[in-house]
C-alpha positions in Angstrom: -7.7 5.3 -2.5 -4.9 7.4 -3.9 -1.9 9.3 -2.6 -0.8 12.8 -3.3 1.9 15.2 -2.4 0.2 17.0 0.5 1.7 20.8 1.1 3.7 20.5 -1.9 5.1 24.3 -1.2 6.5 23.4 2.2 7.6 20.0 1.0 10.0 21.8 -1.5 11.2 23.7 1.0 12.0 20.8 3.0 13.5 18.4 0.6 15.3 21.3 -1.4 17.1 19.7 -4.4 15.6 16.2 -3.5 11.9 17.3 -4.0 11.6 15.8 -7.5 13.3 12.7 -6.7 11.2 12.2 -3.7 8.1 12.5 -5.6 9.0 10.0 -8.0 10.0 7.7 -5.3 6.6 8.4 -3.6 4.9 7.5 -7.1 6.8 4.2 -7.2 6.0 3.4 -3.9 2.3 4.1 -4.4 2.2 1.8 -7.6 4.6 -1.2 -6.3 4.8 -0.9 -2.6 1.9 -2.7 -1.6 2.1 -5.8 -4.1 5.8 -6.1 -3.3 5.1 -6.1 0.4 6.9 -2.8 1.3 4.0 -0.8 2.7 0.4 -1.7 4.0 -2.5 -1.2 2.1 -3.7 1.5 4.9 -0.7 3.5 4.2 -1.1 4.7 0.8 -3.4 7.5 1.9 -0.7 9.0 4.1 2.4 7.7 2.2 3.7 11.0 1.6 3.5 12.9 5.0 4.2 9.7 7.1 6.8 7.9 5.3 8.2 9.7 2.4 8.7 13.4 3.9 8.8 11.9 7.3 11.9 10.5 6.5 13.5 14.1 6.3 13.3 14.4 10.0 16.8 12.6 10.0 18.4 15.2 7.9 19.3 17.7 10.4 21.3 15.1 12.1 23.5 13.8 9.4 27.1 14.9 9.3 28.6 17.7 7.2 30.6 15.0 5.2 31.4 11.3 5.0 29.3 8.2 4.7 25.9 6.9 6.0 24.4 3.7 6.5 20.9 2.7 6.7 20.2 -0.4 8.4 17.4 -2.5 7.6 16.5 -0.1 4.7 13.5 -2.1 3.5 11.7 0.2 1.2 14.2 2.7 1.3 13.0 4.7 4.2 14.7 7.0 5.4 18.0 6.0 3.2 16.6 6.6 0.0 15.0 10.0 0.8 18.1 11.4 2.4 20.3 10.2 -0.5 18.1 12.5 -2.5 18.4 15.4 0.0 22.3 15.1 0.4 23.6 13.9 -2.8 27.1 15.1 -1.1 27.1 12.4 1.4 27.9 8.7 0.3 24.8 6.1 1.3 25.0 2.6 1.9 21.5 0.9 2.4 22.0 -2.4 4.1 19.2 -5.0 3.8 19.2 -8.6 4.1 16.1 -9.5 2.1 16.8 -10.3 -1.7 13.3 -9.1 -2.9 13.8 -5.9 -1.1 17.4 -5.4 -2.4 15.6 -6.0 -5.7 13.3 -3.2 -5.3 16.1 -0.9 -3.9 18.4 -1.5 -7.2 15.3 -0.6 -9.2 14.8 2.7 -7.4 18.5 3.4 -7.5 18.3 3.0 -11.3 15.2 5.0 -11.9 16.4 7.8 -9.8 19.9 7.9 -11.2 21.4 8.2 -7.8 25.0 7.7 -7.9 25.8 8.1 -4.2 24.0 5.1 -3.0 25.6 1.6 -2.7 23.4 -1.4 -1.6 24.6 -4.2 0.6 22.4 -7.4 0.9 23.9 -8.5 4.2 22.7 -8.3 7.8 24.3 -5.3 9.3 25.9 -7.5 11.9 27.8 -9.2 8.9 29.7 -5.7 8.4 30.8 -5.3 12.2 34.7 -4.7 12.3 34.7 -4.7 8.5 33.5 -0.9 7.8 32.3 2.2 9.8 30.0 5.2 9.1 30.0 8.8 10.0 26.3 8.1 10.7 23.9 5.1 10.9 20.3 5.6 10.4 17.3 3.0 11.4 13.5 3.3 11.0 11.3 0.7 12.5 14.2 -2.0 12.9 14.1 -2.6 16.6 13.8 -1.1 19.8 16.9 0.7 21.3 18.2 -2.1 23.5 18.0 -4.5 20.7 19.1 -1.9 18.0 22.1 -0.8 19.7 23.9 -4.1 19.3 23.2 -4.2 15.8 23.9 -0.6 14.9 26.6 0.9 16.9 29.4 -1.2 16.0 29.1 0.2 12.6 29.3 3.9 13.8 32.6 5.4 13.7 34.5 6.9 16.5 32.7 10.3 17.2 29.9 9.5 14.8 26.2 9.0 15.5 23.3 6.4 15.6 20.1 8.2 14.4 17.1 6.2 15.0 13.4 7.5 14.1 11.5 6.6 16.7 7.6 6.8 18.3 5.9 8.0 21.4 8.1 5.7 23.6 11.4 7.0 22.6 12.5 8.2 26.0 11.6 4.7 27.6 13.6 2.9 24.9 16.5 4.8 25.5 16.2 4.4 29.4 15.8 0.6 28.8 19.1 0.6 26.6 21.4 2.1 29.2 23.2 -1.3 29.9 23.4 -1.9 25.9 24.6 1.6 25.4 27.5 1.4 27.8 28.6 -1.8 26.3 28.7 -0.6 23.0 30.1 2.8 23.3 27.3 5.2 23.3 28.4 8.3 25.3 25.5 10.4 25.0 21.9 9.7 23.9 19.4 12.5 23.2 15.6 12.5 22.1 14.9 15.2 19.7 11.4 16.1 18.7 11.0 17.3 15.1 8.0 18.8 13.5 8.7 18.4 10.0 5.6 20.1 8.6 5.0 22.6 11.5 1.7 20.9 12.1 2.0 19.5 15.4 2.9 15.9 14.1 6.2 15.2 16.1 8.6 12.7 15.0 11.2 11.7 17.7 14.8 11.1 16.8 17.0 9.4 19.0 20.8 10.4 18.6 23.6 8.6 20.2 27.0 9.5 20.1 29.7 7.2 19.7 33.2 7.6 22.1 35.8 9.3 19.9 38.1 6.5 20.7 
């Protein structure tokens, strides 16, 4: 089983200047991802549309300027792809596991990314020490558990941007108490069809109080 860039013309439009880097990132994941425990064996065939290109669903919700944290960055999704798309923003990839940070370090070096900083810590260790205009998360936790982890890192007036599945709205409803406790003043579920093929990605955007 092999991987390929599906719909390359449309992918170029979506990823812009980040296209070539994203393709190389996909190659690295295809070559090393399974052996290093970053992706499952069944994910190779859909690596490009489901993982690499799908990360671009977050891009429309990023701030115009400033810094972005990717919590539980893992393989580098969506943080690495977003850093390629938006070289004007500073990205901080937060990942506690040493072997995953080693992988992320190799990717940063291979792609020559000077707008990415890696943090080998749990997100909670950064609470009260640093804040970001946006915090992204993919496959980290359900919303009521993600909010206490991520919202303390969001600067006043900034956003938590979480990639979610079909239960996004239900997760938001379940997280109402946590959202109130952690200063989430407005939570909205956006449906994004990245390729225009009917495959919808749900993005939960939570605005932080302006202080």
